[in-house]
N, C-alpha and C positions, 0 to 999 in steps of 0.2 A: 805358533804353528810349526809343524815340522814335516819333512818328507818321511813317511813311514813306509818302508818298502814291503813288498810281499815276501815273507820269509817262508821258505818251503817247509811243509810238514815233513817230518822224518818218516812218516808211514809210507808204505808202498802205494797208497791211494793217490799220492801226489803225482804219479806218473801214469799217463794214459797212452795205451798202445793201440794204434789203428792199423790193421792190415788191409792192403788194397791191391788190386790187380791193376798194373799200369798199362797205359796205352802208348803207342809210338806213332809218330808222323814224320813225313819227310817231304821235301820239295826240292826244286832244282838248286837251291842255294843254302837251305838251312834245314836241319833235322834235329829233333829232340827225342830221346828215348831213355828208358830206365829198364831195370830188370823186370821180369814178368811179375814177380811178387816182392813186395817190400814191406817192412814194418817201420813206420815212422813213430818215433817216441816224442811225445810232447811233455816237457817238464812243466811243473807248476809255475804258471806265469801270472798269477793274480797279483796286481800291484795295489797295495792299500795306500790311498792318498788321503791324508787327513788334514783338514784345515781347522785351526783353533786349539790344538793341543801343544804340549811341551813348551809352556810359556807361563809368565806371571799373569794372573787374572785379578780383577777388582771384585771384591766380595759384594760390593753394592750394585754391581751390574749383572745383567743376564749373561751367562757364558754358554756358547754353543760350540760343540765339536761336531764337525761335518765330515763324514767319510763317503759321501755320495759320489765323489769324483774318482773312486776306485775303479779299476778296469782290468780287463784281461789283455795282456800285452800281445798275445798271439792273435786274438780275435776281438779287437776293440769295438766291434759292432754289437757285442752282447751288452745289454743295458745293465747298469749297476743296480737297478731296482730288482733284478733277478737274483742278486746275491743274497746270502743269508748273513746277517750281522749279529754277533754275540758280544756284548759288553760285560766285563766282570771286574769288580774292584779287587786290587791285590794288597794294598797297604794304606793305612790311615783312613779307612772307610768311614770312620765316625765323623770325619770332617764334612761329609756331604749328606744332606737331608734325604736324598732319594736313593740311598744305598742301605741295604739291610743284609748283614752277614755275607758281604761280598757280592750279593746280587743287586743289580741296578733295577729298581722297581719302576722307574720312568725313564724314558718316554714309554708311551703305550702305543703300539705293541713294543716289547723289548727288542725285537729284531730290527728296529728302525735304523737307518744309516746315520741318523742325527741324534746326538745326545745333548740335552739342554739342562743347565742348572739355573734355576730362577734366582733373582736377586735375594741376598741374605740367606741363601741355602747352603753356602760354603763358609767354613770357619777360617778367618784370617790367621796367618802364621803357620799353616799346615801345607804339606805337599801330598797330594793324593796320587797314588800309582794304580793304574788299571790296565787291563788287557782287552784288545779288540781282536776278534777272530772273524774273518770273512771267508765264506765258502761258496763254491759253485760246483755242483756235481762232485767229482773226486778231488778237486783242487781245494786246498785249504791254506790260507796265509794268516799270519798273526802279527800283531804289533803291540809293543809295550809303550804306554803313554803316561804322561804325568801332567798335573796342574799344580802350580804353586800359588796359593791364595794370599793376596796382600790387601792393605787398606787403599782407599781411593786416591791418596796423594802419589802413589807409585805409577809412573807411566806404563801404559799398556803397549807391549812390544810383541811383534810376531814376525816370523820369516815364512815366506811362501814356500810350499813344499817343492822339492825336486821330484822329477820322474825317475824312479829307481827300480831296479830288479834285484831282489834280495839285498837291498840297501847298497848296491853298487851303482856308481855313476861312471860315465866314460870320461877319462882324462884326455881323450883325443880331441875334444872340442872345448871351447870356453865353458866354464861352469858359472852360471849367472844366478846370484841369490838376490831376491827382492825382499826388502825389509819394510816394516811400518812401525811407527811410534806415535803415540798420542802427544808426545812432546816434539820438539823441533830439532833435536840433535841426535847424531848416530855415531857409534864407534864399533867397528868390526874387529874382533881379535881371534887369534887361534894360538893355542899353546905350542903346537908342533912346528909352526912356521911363521916367519915375518910376512904378513900379508902385503905390506907396501911393495915388496920386491917382486911379487908375482901377480899383481892386479893392475888393471888399467881402467880409467886413468889412475895413476898411482896415489890413490886416496882411499882411506877406510872410514871417511866421515860423511858419506852420502848414503841415501836409502838403498842404493844398488851396489852390490859388490860383484865385479867380474874377475874371475880367476883365470889367468891365461891358460890356453891349451898346452898340454905336455909339460906342465911345471910341477905337478904333484906326483908323488912316487906311486907307481902302480902297485896295488895290493895293500897299500897303507890306509889306515882309518884316520879321519880328521873330524874334529868337532869345532864348528865355527860358532862364535857367540856374538850377538848383537846387543849392545847396551845403550840405554838412553836415560839421561838424567832429567828429573823434573825441572821445569822452568821456575818453580816457586819454592822448591825445597831441595834438600840433598838426597832425596829418595831417587833410587836408580831402578829402572825396569830392565829385565833381561829376557832374551829368548836364545835358544841354541838349536843347532841342527848337526846331526852326525851322519856321515856317509863314508863309504869305502870306495877307493878308486880302482876300477877294473884293470886287470892285467890284459894287455893287448894280445891278440892272437899272434902266434909265432910258430916257427918250425915248418911252415908250408913249403911246397914245391909245385912247379907247374911244368907239364910236358905237352908237346905238340907233335902230332903224327898226322900224315907222313912228314918227313923233313923237307920235302919240296913238292910243288904242285903248280897247276896252271890257274891263273886268275879267273874268278867267277865260274870255275869248273870243278876243280878238286875240292872235296869236302875235307876240311881239316878238323881233327878232333882235339880240343883243348881241355885238359883235365888238371885240376889242382887237388892236392891231397896232403896229408901229414900235418895238418894244423893242430896245434895244441888245444885242448879243451879248457885249460886255464881254471879260473875260479868257479865256473859254472858247470864243472864236470858232473855228468850224471851217468850212471851205469845204463848203457843203451842195449836194447835187445838186437839192434842192428849196428854192429861196430863200424860199418862204413858211413853211417850218418852221424855227423857231429852236431849234437843238439845245441851247442853253444854258439855255432856260427849261423847267423840269420840270413846273410846275403853275401854273394860273391859278385863282384863287378869285373867285367873283362874289357880290355881295350888293347890296341896294338899300335906299333909305330915302325916305320922303316928306318934302318940304321946303316951307317957306313961300315967299312971293314974294321974299324977300331971299336965298333959297338956304340958309337955316339948317335943319338937320334937325329935324323935329317929333317924331320918335321915333328910337330906336336902330336902326341898320341891321340888316336881316335877311338871314341867309345863304341863298344859292340853291343853289350847287353848286361843286365843284372839278372841273377838267378839264385834261387834258394838251393839249387843243386850244383855240385862242384864240377860240372862239365858242360861243354858247349860244342856243337858240331855245325860247321857252316862253311860256305865258300867265302873267300876273301878277295878283294880287288888287288890289282897290281899298283905299283908306285908310278905316279906321273913322271914321264921321262925327263921333264925339265928339273925335277928334284933328284931322282935317283940315277939318272943317266944309265950306266951299265950295271949298277948294283941293284939287287932285288932282295936284300936280306931284311927280315922282319923279326920282331920280338913281341911277346905277349906280356901285358901287365895284368896282374890280378890283385884286387883289393878285397880283403876279407873283413866283414863287419860283424861283430857278435851282437847278442841280443841287447846289450846296454849301449851300443854305439861305438865301442872301441874299434879302431881301424888299424890295419896293417897292410902294407903293399909289398909285393915281390915281383921280380922280373924273370921271365924264362931264361934259364942258364945257357941254352943253345939256340942260336938264331935258326930260322928256317927260311926257305926260298919260295917266293911267289913270282913265277915267270909271267910276262905279259901274254895276253890271249888276243891274237890278231883276228879271231873269228867272232868276237863279241858283237852281237846285234842288239843295240840298246833298245830298240822298239820291241823286239822279241823278248828281251829280258824283262822289260816293264810289263808286257802281257802275261808273263809267267807269274807275276806277283798278284794278279787280280783276285784270286780266291783265298788269299792268306789273311792272317790277322793284321790289324793295323800296325802292331809292333814289328812283325815280320816284313811288312811292306816298307816301313820306314828304314829298317836295317838294309833292305835291298836297294832303296833309293840312295841311302848314305854311301853304300859301297860303290855303286856305279858312278855317282857324282864325283868321287874322289879321283877318278881316272881321267885320261885325256879324251874327252868327248866333244863333239862338235857343238856349235851354238844351237843348231836345230834340235839335237838330242837333249841339250840342257833345258830347252823350253819344254820338251816332252816330260822331262823329270819334274820340272816345276808345276806343270799342269796336273800331273798325278799327285804331287805333294799337296796341292790345295784341296784335294778331295778326301784326304786322310784325316780322320778325327784324332786329335791328340788327347789321350786319356791319362797316361802315366808320366812320371818324371822322365823315364827312359825315352818316351815318345818325343818330349820337348827337346831333349839333348840331340836325338837323331835328326829331327827336323831342322834344328839350328845348324848342325854339321852339314847337312845337305845344302842348305841355303848358302852357307859360308863358302863351301867348295865351289858352287856354281858361280856365285858373284865374284869370287876372287879371280882376277885375271880376265873377267868378262863383263865388267861393270857397264861398259858402254853398250854392250849387246843385250843387256837384260832390261826390258821395258819396266818403267816405274809402275805402270798400272798392274803389272804382275807381281812385282816385289812388295808393294805396299800392303795388299791384303794378306800375303804370306807372313810378313813380319808381324802384322797385327794379330794374325791367327796364333802365332807362337807365343806372343806376349799375353794375349787374352787367355789362352789355354793354361799357361803357367800360373796365371793369377789365382786360379781356383785350387792350386796344389800347394802342399807344404814344401817349402824349398829345402834342398840340401845344397852344399857348396858346388857340386858338379852341375846341377841344374841351373843354379843362379849364374854360374860362369857362362853357361851356354846362352842364357837369355841376355846377359850383358853383351856378349859378342854380337847377338842379333841387334841389340840397340846400337852397337858400334856401327854395324852396317847401315842402320837407319840414319845415323848422324851423317854418314858419307853420301847417302843416295837420296834421301827423302827431304822434303821441305822442313825447315826448322820447326814450324808450328806442329807438323804431324809427329815429328820425333819427340818434341816436348810433351805432347799428349800421351804418347806411348810410354815415355820415361816416367811421367807422373802416375800413370796407371800401374806400372810395376812397383814404384816406391810405395804407393798406397796399399797395394796387395801385400807387400812385406809387412808394412806397419799394422795392417788389420789382422795379421795372423797372431800377433802377440807371441809370448814365449813358445817356441816350438821344438826345443831340444837341440837345435843347431843354430849357432850364432854366426852371422855372415856380415861382411862389410861390403857395401856397394860403393865402388870408386867410379864416379861419373866425371872424372877430370876431362876425359876425351869429349864428353858432351858439352862441358863448359867451354872447351876450346873451340867448339863449333858454334858457339853463341847461344847454347841452350841453357836456360836457367830454370832451376827447380825451386 
């Protein structure tokens, strides 16, 4: 089996343009707006995911090639049963009984996502090459596949597909390959690189190969082979997978205007631009819209006069648009004292998951606001979306507010539904800010349901590193403040949620040493 990526059709039909009239909205602390009319260009993002191809197969066994896991990267809600599948033999077609002059005459109908070769219908010693085309509306992707037919004493070996776009994978995260063999031994090899030096654990003899993040060369192509020798003979089965490593986004800049303002009053406009389009460049009808950048993540931190962060950066929002307009809080006086300089961090993630971060080159000033009325601020959030409410709660909680105001924030937090990964991060930040320094003043009966809400909500989402870090911080609070049995239950709930997700494209490591130190065992 191999990961067969969606390869864009060279025709103009692989690009869809949608023109729309945009709306704008504003509140007392956040506003979003775009130009009155924009053209958003969607590149072809059909991903062909094939299980059962590009491997050795036993001529005496049924062989099934399944493309039903193919999907549209931009809109994964579209069912793969809506796609059109076209199979065509390209070479050595005489080796298969269900092929005539290049046309595959079974399964019926020929547009099925699954291709089946019955036992003894394939000729041993041959390699068949064929092409699969998947289309949906104007989007067309194709993949070239092969099967090498062997006798029954050769082990059956395959590699689980990777999720790729145009056969690119992100080198910003660990690349995990899952192999299988009907025999009991495994050997992973790559002609281009010594795998022992870039994998962990540093072994290439297990069913799973984990290639460390940022160890492969961006833009390069790699072919990884898995071999397995029969336990009863010298016969060796093999499977291989080929992919290219994406070039990370580069060349971006970030600007903040105005250069100074008042906390929770002045609306700061944060804009990032100039990112390279890299390997997924497409000619866009809207030059301001980079179709290769899928998401921008914005955060901020207060810094000293030398530019060093005084505290860890705080998350603001993720957006598919490269700008954000909002009010920001001032720095707590016990941290910043007389300094009120801040800087913005922007993380750009492209459609394959390659990540690059930059920092605003010029700091800006957020002066304290002596007239902030926390209760009035909370009332102004009532009619906003849950994400906007959480951003407002996170902002005000990071300032010097009284115990009574902190309880007002917590009371509003428990009524907000956590829907997205951003929501989980903002809720965790809010809780951490309020509990930090006020542990004795925060009743356990308020904290426990909030911590449970954050962990329970996150359990239904696919984790990324930032979200997992936020949830682990929440667990850390639980280990300090809640009974051991409660924290153990929450920690197990989180670990089970991660385990149940299976491969999700982002590999994370959960370090629960602080929980073990508190006497919590998993």
